[in-house]
N, C-alpha and C positions, 0 to 999 in steps of 0.2 A: 451446561450452558456455554455457548460459543463466546469467544473473547471479542468484545467490541472495542477494546482500548487500543488494539493494534492497527491504528489508522494513521493518516498523514494530514496535517494542516498546512496548506500552501496557497499563497495568493488569494486568500479569502474563501478558499474551497476546503471542504473536509471530505477527503476520500476515506470512507469507512467500510469495514468488512460487513458483508451481508450474507445471510445464510438461508434465505427463503423462509424466514420465521416472522411471526407477528412483531417480535422485538426489533426487527429491522426498522420498521416504521417509527417506533418509539425513539430509537437512537437518531434516526434521520430528523425527526421533528425537534428533538432536543438540540441538535447541532444547528438547525435553522433558527431556532429561538435565540441562539447565541450569535447570530448574524452570519453564519457560514452558508455557502452554497453546498448542500449536502449531496454527495455523489456516492451511491452504494456501489461497491465492487463485490461481485459474486466470489466468495471465498470458500464455497462448499467443498471444493476439491483441494484447495491450498491448505485448509485447516488440517487435513489428514496428515500433512507432513509437519504439523506443529508450527505453522507459519501463518502470516497474515499480510495485510497490505504493506505495513511498515517493513516487516522482515524481508519481503521479496523485492522491495524497492531499493534496498541498500547496495545492491550490486548491479553492474551492467555487464551482460555477457560479452566476452571478448569478441565474438563474431560481429557485433554491431559497432565496435570501436573503429574509428578511421584508421586506415593503414598506417602503421608506424607508431601508434599511440599505446600499444599494449605493454604490459610489464616486461615482456621479454626484450623490449627495445630500450629499456631504461639504461642510462649510463651509470656504471658503478665505478666510482673513483676511490 
């Protein structure tokens, strides 16, 4: 069974992992009943690396950081 707990609650939205299974609708409906705007995120490929929506949202790839904001530019005193 896929992991549906690996989602994100933000600004009244619930971004939850979806896998193209009937359970996706059950999870989405349960989140809506709690007052969230339920937004499924297709995680069929992501789950193969033992990750989910929450796991992959914790980091920002260096390439999309504004110039000069990367860790290599941090001042070490």
